[in-house]
N, C-alpha and C positions, 0 to 999 in steps of 0.2 A: 507493511513493515515486517510482519511475521515471515513472509516469504523471503524478504531481503535477508533477514537474520538466518533463516533456514538455509538459503543458498550459500551464505558465507560459511556456516558451520559445516555443511557438506563438503566444501572445498577449502577448508581452513589450511590443511597441510600444503596444498598447491599454492595458496595465497602466501603462506609463510615462507615457502621456498622462493617464490617470485620476489617478494620484498627483500628478504635477506640476501639473495644472490645479486639482486640489482644494486643494493647498497655496497655489497662486498666488491663488486666490479668497479665502483667509483673510488675505492681506496681513500676514504675520507678519514684523516687523522686529526684534523682541526676544523672547527666550524668557522669558516670565513665566508665573505660575500661570494667569492668565486666558487667555493665548494657548494654553497647553498644554491647558486644559480645552476650548477651542474645537476643537483638533485631535482630542482623544479623542471629543468629541460628534459631530464630523463624519465622522471616519474610524474605523469600528468595527474595522478591521484594525490600527490603531496599537497597539503594545505598549509602546514606550519613546520618550521625547522628551528630548533634552538639547542643550546648546550648547557648541561648541568654538571657542576664540578663534583669532586669526590665527597664533598660535604653536603651534597644534594641542594646546592644553591644555584639559582639561575646565573650563569656566567657569560651569557651572550644576549644580544637583543632577540626578541621574537621576530623571525624572518618569515614574512608572508610573501606571496607571489609578486605583489606590486609595491610593498612597503615594508618597513621594519619598525619595531617599537622597543625602545630601550628604557622605558619608564619603570619597568619592574625588575631591573637588574638587582641581584642580591636577594631576591625573594626565595624563601625556603620551599623546596619541592619534595621534602622528605616524606610528606603524606602520600605522594604518588608512588614512592619506592618502598614503602614499608612492607607491602605484601607482594612485591615483585620477585619472582623466581626466574633467574636468568638460565638459559639453556647452556649446554656444554660449549656452544659457540659464542657465548657471552652476548646474546641478544634476547629480547623479549617482545612479544606481540600481544597486545591486550585484547580483551573481548570488545565487541561493538558497544558504543555508547553514543548518546546525543551530545554534541558539542554545545557548550553554553554560548560560545562566540558566534557560531554560524548556524546553529540549529540543525546541522546535517548529522547523519550517522557516520561516526568516525571510529577508527582504531588507532592506537598509538604504538609505534615501533621505537624501542630503545636499544642502543648498542653500546657496549663498553669500548671507549677509545682512550687515547692518551689524556690523562688528567681528569677524566670524568665520563660523561655519557652523551652520546648523540641521540636526540629525541626528534621524531618526525610524526606529525599527525597526518593521517591518510583518510581520504574520503572513500567509504566502503563502496558506494555506487560506482565511483570512478574506477576503483580497483576491479570490480566485477565486469565493468565495460571493457577495460583494458585487456582483461583475460578472456573476453568473449563469452562470459557466463550469462550476461544479459544483453539485450539488443543494443548494438553500438554503432550502426550505420547512421550517420548524422542526418543525411538528406531524407532517408526513409523515416527515421525517427521524427524529424520535424514535420513531415507531411502527415504521418500517422497522428501525431499530437494535435495538429490543427484540425484534421477531420474528426477524430474521436472526441476532441475537446468540444468542437462545435456541436456534434450530435449529442454528446453527453450532457452538456449544459442546456441544450434545447429540451432533452427529455426531463431534465431536472426542473426546468421552467413549467413544462406541461404537468408534471406530477404535483407541483405546488398549485397550479391552476385548478386541477381536479379537486384538490383538498379544499380550496377556497369555494369552488362551485358546490361541493357537497354541503359545506356549512351554509351556503346561501340557500340551497334547496330546503334544508331542514329548517332554517330560520324563517323562510317565507311561509312554510307550511304551519309553523307554530304561531306566527302572527295571525294568519287567517285560520283560526280554530274551527270555524264553521265548515271549512272544506278540508280539514286535516284528515289524513288517512295513513295507514301503515305503508302504502306504496311509496310515498314520498320519503319516508324514513329508510326503506330498503334501498331506494335509489341513491340516497346520500351515502349509505354504507357501501354500496357497490362502487360509487365514485371514489370514496376514500380508499377502498381496497385496491382498485386499479391504480390510483395515485401512488399508493405505497409500493405496489409492484413495479411501476415505472421508475419510482425513486430508487428502489433497490437495484434495478437494472442500470440506471444512470450512475449510481455510486460505484458499482462494481466496474463499469466501463472506465470511469475516471481514475479509479484506484489502480486498475491493472494496465491500462493503456497510456495514461498520462503521467501519473506520479511515479509508477514503477511497473516496468514490463519485464517479466522473466521469460527467458527462452525455454528453460527446463519445465516450467509449469503451465505452459499455454493450454494444453489439453485439459488439465485439471481445472483451470480457470473457466474455460468454455463450458465444461460440464456443470460447474458451480452456477454460472450465470443462467444457463438453460434450465436447470432444475429449479432454481429460485423463481424464475419467471413463470414456469409451468405451475408451480405450487400456488403462486399468487392468483393465476387465472382460475385454477381449480377452486380456490376459496371464493372468488367472485361468482363463479358459476353455481357453486353450492348455495350461496346466499340468494341468487336469482331463482334457483329451483325451489327454495323454501318459500320465496315470495309468490311463485307461480302456484304452489300447492295451496297457500292461503287464499289467493284470488279465486282459484277454481272452487275451493270449498265454500266460499261465500256466494258464488254466482251459479255454477252449474257443474254437478258431479260428473256428468257424462264426458267432460273434457279431461278427467283425471289421468287418462292414458298419456296425454301429452306431457304432463308433469313426470310421469313414470319414465318416459323416454329420456327426458332431460336428466333425471337422476341416474339412469343407467349409463348415459353418456359420461356423466361426471365420474361415476364409479369406474368406468373403463379407462378414463384418463388417470385416475389414481393408481389403478393396476399397472398401466403402462409406465408411469413414472417410477413405481416401485421396481419393476423389472429393469428399467433403464439404469437405475442406481445400482442394482445388483450386478448387472453385466459390466458397468463401467468400473466398479470397485474390483470385480474379479479380473 
């Protein structure tokens, strides 16, 4: 959602020009079924069209793409217009908000016409798609959603499985107190850490590839996923190194060099991730 809003803000001027110029070319002076049909056929991002009179009262039905609703005729809309500042061209484009009716991220366009105001609710994602600011190829998007969705939800399932397995390991070791040891606890922690890493990866994949995919931020998203996953692996290996140190200390000090090699390897990974973050930011 943050990237959606950021993309909108970065391209607000272009979006405003696109919406206002499109409406201007339609030459809408009155809100009728014919004019509303022209709006919907021209602007695939339009969700709702209606007319508000000069007294800020709803003076037309709510026109949706496939239906209309006249049950709220005469309702005051003054609270929407109290803080609206119209531009020199007599139109206004709101900031993004979550629509109570559809749950989608919308913006509202209002333009002064004869006898009142033409109001159009627009889907932000559809606007960005129509302008090519986010991925818009339907076939490619459908295939990507299917593949990434399957992989993402599969990773999500395995992350939950690892969490349940970790609890099972720890629970079994607690029940059998005679054979309880720290190794089982460390194994449970490692399983939980890997489960969390896989969950974080699956969540990022689903968010970026399924629910919203930005063309402008693809490299940034890949770096974010890669860094998060590496950090989770480093945490898991650090716990493993700590467990190895304890095991060697209890059994045979002569094998302590192996623990040192593991700790050095983890330290090298930490150094590499730090350098990677520095170079990608630069």
